[in-house]
Phi, psi and omega in degrees: 000134180294148172300144179301132183282151164287158180227126175243117180255120179251116186239128173259164183246122176067033177264107177285141177302330185289356179261006184247140176302328179297342179245019172103356180290137184252008183248313189291152183244105185221068185298325182288317177293323177301316180293322177298317180292321182297328180259005185238191177258120181260119176270106189289332184237061178262143185226153164279151178271349178205110190280064176204149193306293187296310180302319181297323181286323177296320178295312179303319183281329189259341185072020182230147180289158184306318183294338179286331187234017179057037179271074192273321189204189186282002173238019178280141176276139169268109184299146183298331183284347179290122179283139178240174176295339173298315177293314183300316183285325174297321177298330180273006175097017182265150166272123184246135181215151179233129169241113177117206190275138165217358172059039175290129171252140180113177187287328177282116181245015180245312175049049175098342176286132177293326177207151172245136186266340181222169168280184176260159178275340183250157184291153182260006184264189183261018187294339183260032181283125177288174178222098180293343181280352180230069186295337181276347181273117181272122182298134182292336183270001189268172177312143163225189186270007176302326180299327181275314183297321183264013183298144177155215187269141172224160173272322183209154176209164178295333179289323175294317176306313184293308187294325178291325174295318181300313183289319177302313182295320179294319180296316177298323180295320178297319176296318179297320179295322182291323184260002179274179181249015176282116184279352182290148168292162181238155166235107180252122177257125179242112190239110184266161181260342172285156000269027176311142174300158009289149185275083182218134187208148180299158185305321185296332177275323174302319186285354175290346183236140170280134186301323183288346180273351182290123181285149178262165180306139179287332181233114179277169180300327182276353184277341182222153176286135180284126175283164183302323180294318177299321178296321178294322177296322178298323179289311188292336178254013175059032181291324181285333180280346186226080178299146179241147181275166177300323180291324176292323175298314180296321178300315182295318180291324177298311180296323178298314178298322176300320178292326175297320177293325174300315177301316181300320178298320180292322175300316179299320179299315184287322176294323176296322179295322175302319179293315182299325183273355182075017183264350190300317185291340182254013187236126171275131180249127173247132173240130181202178177229162178281325178193181182255204180210134181289330173055036177092353176299134182061017184077011182254155177228161176071229188224230169073018178211173181255021168288155190304318182301326184274329188248347174283131180232154172287145171213109180234128178239120186237121172202078188307330179280352185239320183236130178291142177299145179174185181229140180246123184265351182285150181282125178225177183209172185290343174294343181276354187290317184303305180297332177293317179297321179294321176297321177298319181291333185246014178054041177084353180262061186293128178290165179298131181284151178282009185199171176270127178259151173273333180282154177236137187299144175271007181306314177299320178298320183293337181253016177066028183252026181082220183127178186289163182219069186199140174228134174249129182238145178219134177226129184229019187265208182295149177090359172226162178233009178205162181303129174259117193238147184220140171236123178238117185211129183060234178262009189259136166232125181236128180237128183230134173217121182307131181094343179255153170298143178293158175235132181224123181231142172255100194289335178292328179267337190219068186296337179267004175055048178278332191241105175282117186263012184297333180261006181280119180304332181292342181252014186299317182293317178298316180299317181298320180292323180289323176295319178297317178300319178299315182293330179279329183277323186231144166257089190298322181295315179296319178299317179300317179296320179297317182297313182297319179295319179294318177301316182298316180297316184290324177295318178298316180302313182295318179298319179293316182293341180277353179271137176070214182290123184261127176251112184278149175266351185305134186292132178248106179296141178248129175237124180274096183297337181292346180252008182255149172057220185265120180227147190289340181277356177243129179302136186301315181298319179296316182296313182295322178294323180292322187275339184281141176224129357296160185294146172228162174281134180274103179237009185290169180267000000 
């Protein structure tokens, strides 16, 4: 039986699969990700189950759909009792650690991770709770078009501050694991915030691209009729109040590509660290994103919808000694990651889970044995006032939201989703079956009531917690300086021998 593998999870934020050469993009420059894809398994049709930061991450960590765990929006709490891959892998004997973003809201800021190396970039409180009862009220804290209008070059940003700390901490952790005496395998999650807007990146990344080579949206706002959800997204992000020029669109996409190259450089640093520490041959590497970015397609920006730009994500799994390189065309999603990680930890002999999962393991796909071809999506965040639901199966994508016209696309014939076939008589039988499936799978009215009640409680909670002495939930990393570097209670030779890698015998004077 093979030794249990180490697992390194590399997560980008708002990285659409459509921005990577491994998925057909002809503009972006990502040599490190390209090499990872060339030696790994590329899931060509991978999706997020909820195109918003916190819900997508809760799903990815728990193997459960948003409605199962009340993961409605970016101020939703992940309850402590919800099991995550952190719990599952610790139970299987792994050391689990997180460096970077996971957008946990609430008092529990670990959720199965044995340790966190950094704080989060986003708040842990309930301040960003939407209000479905006031659809015309645009939240002051939400996206606006400043990210597009002001897109371009920067010297520094809070996202650069954060991501460089994340990578430094992760790299140090890999060295500590390599030179430490903990015999357990590890699962280290490194979660960066680029290429999430605002679209601003240093000159050296901007200059990797010629401005005239930046591609423009394939489908403009005037090329397709706006569905009601898209109109609500335009309102909630002030897109209609702030027209953008073609040059501003190109600037934003240029900066986004620069940020993608920044991510690629960080991937390269961490993969090089695996080689330097001698851990590469024993480590499975997963690269993925929480959701995508519309980048001006259909006149939309950011995420929050089930169009391909927002919900298609990269998913690359590389372990050349374990999985043959290849490409998987079946539709899978990030809810499938937890059972896959457990299969990796148990060499496919996954023990019975203590609960029912919504995700299905990608183990058969990784071994060329077929596997499922289905994605279920749920969105309960800003820009909707009722559950936005999606079924993706085979070449079919069906999107349903009570009160809105249905959307039906055949993606093999219409990859840009220009033609909604929901009113096509030739698709009447298919549409009827999908509507029936929706009604059997979800009670939309009850879900809507649950979401509104939860929103009301959290807004009240935040207002109460803001009165008087405020106790923040934001994670505070602790570093014991008394155990770092040179300290008088540790013999110098012993300390230097412990800290040096590769190890040497300490015989100095």
